[in-house]
mmCIF file of the C-alpha atoms, coordinates in Angstrom:
data_MODEL
# 
_entry.id   MODEL 
# 
loop_
_atom_site.group_PDB 
_atom_site.id 
_atom_site.type_symbol 
_atom_site.label_atom_id 
_atom_site.label_alt_id 
_atom_site.label_comp_id 
_atom_site.label_asym_id 
_atom_site.label_entity_id 
_atom_site.label_seq_id 
_atom_site.pdbx_PDB_ins_code 
_atom_site.Cartn_x 
_atom_site.Cartn_y 
_atom_site.Cartn_z 
_atom_site.occupancy 
_atom_site.B_iso_or_equiv 
_atom_site.pdbx_formal_charge 
_atom_site.auth_seq_id 
_atom_site.auth_comp_id 
_atom_site.auth_asym_id 
_atom_site.auth_atom_id 
_atom_site.pdbx_PDB_model_num 
ATOM 1   C CA . UNK A 1 1   ? 13.834  5.062   -0.095  1.00 0.00 ? 1   UNK A CA 1 
ATOM 2   C CA . UNK A 1 2   ? 10.842  6.210   2.374   1.00 0.00 ? 2   UNK A CA 1 
ATOM 3   C CA . UNK A 1 3   ? 11.942  6.426   6.026   1.00 0.00 ? 3   UNK A CA 1 
ATOM 4   C CA . UNK A 1 4   ? 10.160  7.523   8.970   1.00 0.00 ? 4   UNK A CA 1 
ATOM 5   C CA . UNK A 1 5   ? 11.524  9.159   11.948  1.00 0.00 ? 5   UNK A CA 1 
ATOM 6   C CA . UNK A 1 6   ? 11.298  7.340   15.529  1.00 0.00 ? 6   UNK A CA 1 
ATOM 7   C CA . UNK A 1 7   ? 8.769   10.183  16.377  1.00 0.00 ? 7   UNK A CA 1 
ATOM 8   C CA . UNK A 1 8   ? 6.473   9.133   13.140  1.00 0.00 ? 8   UNK A CA 1 
ATOM 9   C CA . UNK A 1 9   ? 6.724   5.637   14.066  1.00 0.00 ? 9   UNK A CA 1 
ATOM 10  C CA . UNK A 1 10  ? 4.946   6.103   17.749  1.00 0.00 ? 10  UNK A CA 1 
ATOM 11  C CA . UNK A 1 11  ? 1.373   6.165   16.456  1.00 0.00 ? 11  UNK A CA 1 
ATOM 12  C CA . UNK A 1 12  ? -0.673  4.967   13.452  1.00 0.00 ? 12  UNK A CA 1 
ATOM 13  C CA . UNK A 1 13  ? -0.786  7.300   10.670  1.00 0.00 ? 13  UNK A CA 1 
ATOM 14  C CA . UNK A 1 14  ? -4.697  6.652   10.308  1.00 0.00 ? 14  UNK A CA 1 
ATOM 15  C CA . UNK A 1 15  ? -6.079  7.100   13.696  1.00 0.00 ? 15  UNK A CA 1 
ATOM 16  C CA . UNK A 1 16  ? -3.195  8.998   15.355  1.00 0.00 ? 16  UNK A CA 1 
ATOM 17  C CA . UNK A 1 17  ? -3.969  6.786   18.782  1.00 0.00 ? 17  UNK A CA 1 
ATOM 18  C CA . UNK A 1 18  ? -2.751  3.166   18.539  1.00 0.00 ? 18  UNK A CA 1 
ATOM 19  C CA . UNK A 1 19  ? 0.654   2.056   18.013  1.00 0.00 ? 19  UNK A CA 1 
ATOM 20  C CA . UNK A 1 20  ? 1.436   1.000   14.579  1.00 0.00 ? 20  UNK A CA 1 
ATOM 21  C CA . UNK A 1 21  ? 1.846   -2.826  13.907  1.00 0.00 ? 21  UNK A CA 1 
ATOM 22  C CA . UNK A 1 22  ? 2.489   -2.787  10.006  1.00 0.00 ? 22  UNK A CA 1 
ATOM 23  C CA . UNK A 1 23  ? 3.931   -1.022  6.950   1.00 0.00 ? 23  UNK A CA 1 
ATOM 24  C CA . UNK A 1 24  ? 1.290   -0.415  4.120   1.00 0.00 ? 24  UNK A CA 1 
ATOM 25  C CA . UNK A 1 25  ? 2.877   0.073   0.905   1.00 0.00 ? 25  UNK A CA 1 
ATOM 26  C CA . UNK A 1 26  ? 0.390   1.064   -1.874  1.00 0.00 ? 26  UNK A CA 1 
ATOM 27  C CA . UNK A 1 27  ? 1.166   1.529   -5.644  1.00 0.00 ? 27  UNK A CA 1 
ATOM 28  C CA . UNK A 1 28  ? -1.318  4.477   -6.522  1.00 0.00 ? 28  UNK A CA 1 
ATOM 29  C CA . UNK A 1 29  ? -2.197  6.437   -9.881  1.00 0.00 ? 29  UNK A CA 1 
ATOM 30  C CA . UNK A 1 30  ? -2.532  9.993   -8.546  1.00 0.00 ? 30  UNK A CA 1 
ATOM 31  C CA . UNK A 1 31  ? -3.006  13.426  -10.572 1.00 0.00 ? 31  UNK A CA 1 
ATOM 32  C CA . UNK A 1 32  ? -0.229  15.462  -11.768 1.00 0.00 ? 32  UNK A CA 1 
ATOM 33  C CA . UNK A 1 33  ? 0.111   19.103  -12.154 1.00 0.00 ? 33  UNK A CA 1 
ATOM 34  C CA . UNK A 1 34  ? -0.344  18.551  -15.946 1.00 0.00 ? 34  UNK A CA 1 
ATOM 35  C CA . UNK A 1 35  ? -3.661  16.596  -15.243 1.00 0.00 ? 35  UNK A CA 1 
ATOM 36  C CA . UNK A 1 36  ? -2.752  13.323  -15.905 1.00 0.00 ? 36  UNK A CA 1 
ATOM 37  C CA . UNK A 1 37  ? -2.664  10.284  -13.740 1.00 0.00 ? 37  UNK A CA 1 
ATOM 38  C CA . UNK A 1 38  ? 0.858   9.106   -12.717 1.00 0.00 ? 38  UNK A CA 1 
ATOM 39  C CA . UNK A 1 39  ? 2.202   6.257   -10.572 1.00 0.00 ? 39  UNK A CA 1 
ATOM 40  C CA . UNK A 1 40  ? 3.286   6.664   -7.343  1.00 0.00 ? 40  UNK A CA 1 
ATOM 41  C CA . UNK A 1 41  ? 4.115   4.790   -3.991  1.00 0.00 ? 41  UNK A CA 1 
ATOM 42  C CA . UNK A 1 42  ? 2.756   5.676   -0.780  1.00 0.00 ? 42  UNK A CA 1 
ATOM 43  C CA . UNK A 1 43  ? 3.929   4.165   2.603   1.00 0.00 ? 43  UNK A CA 1 
ATOM 44  C CA . UNK A 1 44  ? 2.284   4.387   5.749   1.00 0.00 ? 44  UNK A CA 1 
ATOM 45  C CA . UNK A 1 45  ? 2.455   3.025   9.335   1.00 0.00 ? 45  UNK A CA 1 
ATOM 46  C CA . UNK A 1 46  ? -0.852  1.516   10.721  1.00 0.00 ? 46  UNK A CA 1 
ATOM 47  C CA . UNK A 1 47  ? -2.328  -0.219  13.573  1.00 0.00 ? 47  UNK A CA 1 
ATOM 48  C CA . UNK A 1 48  ? -4.338  -3.629  13.240  1.00 0.00 ? 48  UNK A CA 1 
ATOM 49  C CA . UNK A 1 49  ? -7.629  -1.878  13.357  1.00 0.00 ? 49  UNK A CA 1 
ATOM 50  C CA . UNK A 1 50  ? -6.899  0.516   10.533  1.00 0.00 ? 50  UNK A CA 1 
ATOM 51  C CA . UNK A 1 51  ? -5.342  -2.226  8.408   1.00 0.00 ? 51  UNK A CA 1 
ATOM 52  C CA . UNK A 1 52  ? -8.893  -4.028  8.628   1.00 0.00 ? 52  UNK A CA 1 
ATOM 53  C CA . UNK A 1 53  ? -10.423 -0.883  7.685   1.00 0.00 ? 53  UNK A CA 1 
ATOM 54  C CA . UNK A 1 54  ? -8.006  -0.567  4.676   1.00 0.00 ? 54  UNK A CA 1 
ATOM 55  C CA . UNK A 1 55  ? -8.542  -3.986  3.658   1.00 0.00 ? 55  UNK A CA 1 
ATOM 56  C CA . UNK A 1 56  ? -12.547 -3.479  3.676   1.00 0.00 ? 56  UNK A CA 1 
ATOM 57  C CA . UNK A 1 57  ? -12.246 -0.536  1.284   1.00 0.00 ? 57  UNK A CA 1 
ATOM 58  C CA . UNK A 1 58  ? -9.865  -2.421  -1.236  1.00 0.00 ? 58  UNK A CA 1 
ATOM 59  C CA . UNK A 1 59  ? -12.229 -3.546  -3.544  1.00 0.00 ? 59  UNK A CA 1 
ATOM 60  C CA . UNK A 1 60  ? -13.445 0.196   -3.952  1.00 0.00 ? 60  UNK A CA 1 
ATOM 61  C CA . UNK A 1 61  ? -9.862  1.531   -4.215  1.00 0.00 ? 61  UNK A CA 1 
ATOM 62  C CA . UNK A 1 62  ? -9.013  -0.982  -6.850  1.00 0.00 ? 62  UNK A CA 1 
ATOM 63  C CA . UNK A 1 63  ? -12.346 -0.373  -9.054  1.00 0.00 ? 63  UNK A CA 1 
ATOM 64  C CA . UNK A 1 64  ? -11.387 3.475   -8.900  1.00 0.00 ? 64  UNK A CA 1 
ATOM 65  C CA . UNK A 1 65  ? -8.033  2.722   -10.634 1.00 0.00 ? 65  UNK A CA 1 
ATOM 66  C CA . UNK A 1 66  ? -10.220 2.530   -13.831 1.00 0.00 ? 66  UNK A CA 1 
ATOM 67  C CA . UNK A 1 67  ? -11.942 5.847   -13.465 1.00 0.00 ? 67  UNK A CA 1 
ATOM 68  C CA . UNK A 1 68  ? -10.727 8.643   -15.370 1.00 0.00 ? 68  UNK A CA 1 
ATOM 69  C CA . UNK A 1 69  ? -9.528  11.853  -14.057 1.00 0.00 ? 69  UNK A CA 1 
ATOM 70  C CA . UNK A 1 70  ? -12.084 14.044  -13.137 1.00 0.00 ? 70  UNK A CA 1 
ATOM 71  C CA . UNK A 1 71  ? -12.613 17.725  -13.593 1.00 0.00 ? 71  UNK A CA 1 
ATOM 72  C CA . UNK A 1 72  ? -12.847 18.451  -9.786  1.00 0.00 ? 72  UNK A CA 1 
ATOM 73  C CA . UNK A 1 73  ? -9.689  16.338  -8.889  1.00 0.00 ? 73  UNK A CA 1 
ATOM 74  C CA . UNK A 1 74  ? -6.515  17.769  -7.979  1.00 0.00 ? 74  UNK A CA 1 
ATOM 75  C CA . UNK A 1 75  ? -3.067  17.131  -6.847  1.00 0.00 ? 75  UNK A CA 1 
ATOM 76  C CA . UNK A 1 76  ? -4.371  17.378  -3.394  1.00 0.00 ? 76  UNK A CA 1 
ATOM 77  C CA . UNK A 1 77  ? -7.635  15.884  -3.648  1.00 0.00 ? 77  UNK A CA 1 
ATOM 78  C CA . UNK A 1 78  ? -8.580  13.201  -5.731  1.00 0.00 ? 78  UNK A CA 1 
ATOM 79  C CA . UNK A 1 79  ? -9.976  9.449   -5.685  1.00 0.00 ? 79  UNK A CA 1 
ATOM 80  C CA . UNK A 1 80  ? -7.488  6.497   -4.289  1.00 0.00 ? 80  UNK A CA 1 
ATOM 81  C CA . UNK A 1 81  ? -6.463  4.800   -7.428  1.00 0.00 ? 81  UNK A CA 1 
ATOM 82  C CA . UNK A 1 82  ? -4.550  1.823   -5.854  1.00 0.00 ? 82  UNK A CA 1 
ATOM 83  C CA . UNK A 1 83  ? -2.942  -0.501  -8.102  1.00 0.00 ? 83  UNK A CA 1 
ATOM 84  C CA . UNK A 1 84  ? -1.145  -2.615  -5.623  1.00 0.00 ? 84  UNK A CA 1 
ATOM 85  C CA . UNK A 1 85  ? -0.667  -3.148  -2.057  1.00 0.00 ? 85  UNK A CA 1 
ATOM 86  C CA . UNK A 1 86  ? 2.020   -4.807  0.179   1.00 0.00 ? 86  UNK A CA 1 
ATOM 87  C CA . UNK A 1 87  ? 1.777   -5.270  3.998   1.00 0.00 ? 87  UNK A CA 1 
ATOM 88  C CA . UNK A 1 88  ? 4.639   -6.265  6.007   1.00 0.00 ? 88  UNK A CA 1 
ATOM 89  C CA . UNK A 1 89  ? 4.934   -6.188  10.040  1.00 0.00 ? 89  UNK A CA 1 
ATOM 90  C CA . UNK A 1 90  ? 6.796   -3.658  11.384  1.00 0.00 ? 90  UNK A CA 1 
ATOM 91  C CA . UNK A 1 91  ? 8.781   -6.280  13.893  1.00 0.00 ? 91  UNK A CA 1 
ATOM 92  C CA . UNK A 1 92  ? 10.238  -8.996  11.745  1.00 0.00 ? 92  UNK A CA 1 
ATOM 93  C CA . UNK A 1 93  ? 12.780  -11.406 12.749  1.00 0.00 ? 93  UNK A CA 1 
ATOM 94  C CA . UNK A 1 94  ? 15.861  -11.685 10.549  1.00 0.00 ? 94  UNK A CA 1 
ATOM 95  C CA . UNK A 1 95  ? 14.566  -14.944 9.050   1.00 0.00 ? 95  UNK A CA 1 
ATOM 96  C CA . UNK A 1 96  ? 11.237  -13.260 8.285   1.00 0.00 ? 96  UNK A CA 1 
ATOM 97  C CA . UNK A 1 97  ? 13.072  -10.362 6.656   1.00 0.00 ? 97  UNK A CA 1 
ATOM 98  C CA . UNK A 1 98  ? 14.970  -12.745 4.617   1.00 0.00 ? 98  UNK A CA 1 
ATOM 99  C CA . UNK A 1 99  ? 11.922  -14.747 3.353   1.00 0.00 ? 99  UNK A CA 1 
ATOM 100 C CA . UNK A 1 100 ? 10.224  -11.655 2.373   1.00 0.00 ? 100 UNK A CA 1 
ATOM 101 C CA . UNK A 1 101 ? 13.223  -10.393 0.385   1.00 0.00 ? 101 UNK A CA 1 
ATOM 102 C CA . UNK A 1 102 ? 13.391  -13.750 -1.223  1.00 0.00 ? 102 UNK A CA 1 
ATOM 103 C CA . UNK A 1 103 ? 9.770   -13.663 -2.109  1.00 0.00 ? 103 UNK A CA 1 
ATOM 104 C CA . UNK A 1 104 ? 9.875   -10.229 -3.819  1.00 0.00 ? 104 UNK A CA 1 
ATOM 105 C CA . UNK A 1 105 ? 13.168  -11.089 -5.700  1.00 0.00 ? 105 UNK A CA 1 
ATOM 106 C CA . UNK A 1 106 ? 12.108  -14.454 -6.754  1.00 0.00 ? 106 UNK A CA 1 
ATOM 107 C CA . UNK A 1 107 ? 8.319   -14.839 -6.598  1.00 0.00 ? 107 UNK A CA 1 
ATOM 108 C CA . UNK A 1 108 ? 6.677   -17.617 -4.833  1.00 0.00 ? 108 UNK A CA 1 
ATOM 109 C CA . UNK A 1 109 ? 8.812   -20.749 -5.300  1.00 0.00 ? 109 UNK A CA 1 
ATOM 110 C CA . UNK A 1 110 ? 6.237   -22.947 -3.805  1.00 0.00 ? 110 UNK A CA 1 
ATOM 111 C CA . UNK A 1 111 ? 3.788   -21.821 -6.205  1.00 0.00 ? 111 UNK A CA 1 
ATOM 112 C CA . UNK A 1 112 ? 1.263   -21.429 -3.346  1.00 0.00 ? 112 UNK A CA 1 
ATOM 113 C CA . UNK A 1 113 ? 0.804   -17.610 -3.959  1.00 0.00 ? 113 UNK A CA 1 
ATOM 114 C CA . UNK A 1 114 ? -2.094  -16.159 -6.232  1.00 0.00 ? 114 UNK A CA 1 
ATOM 115 C CA . UNK A 1 115 ? -0.997  -16.650 -9.710  1.00 0.00 ? 115 UNK A CA 1 
ATOM 116 C CA . UNK A 1 116 ? -4.078  -15.999 -11.481 1.00 0.00 ? 116 UNK A CA 1 
ATOM 117 C CA . UNK A 1 117 ? -2.523  -13.892 -13.914 1.00 0.00 ? 117 UNK A CA 1 
ATOM 118 C CA . UNK A 1 118 ? -0.384  -16.977 -15.404 1.00 0.00 ? 118 UNK A CA 1 
ATOM 119 C CA . UNK A 1 119 ? -3.779  -19.315 -15.599 1.00 0.00 ? 119 UNK A CA 1 
ATOM 120 C CA . UNK A 1 120 ? -5.227  -16.758 -17.871 1.00 0.00 ? 120 UNK A CA 1 
# 
């Protein structure tokens, strides 16, 4: 489990200025030491403005997921190859937490969610 210290949670990880409002969980493929793309999970705390910037770059990031590993990419310097993304508010009521947990465990019981994969 990824945990943040109280000090870490004081400012947005992207801009370093604003107070974070959201957890951004990103499933990504990153270069490994043996030069293969391996799955990983990255978590960051972001403010509303930085979340908007992250959303504006999603299309590019998801498209990059299909690009093979380049010769100049390393473990520390590579394209962001996002496979999936989850955003949750940092402050949630117990009821909101429960709804989120149920959604993650069981899917959307109302069938309102994006179910494009089931339609194809």
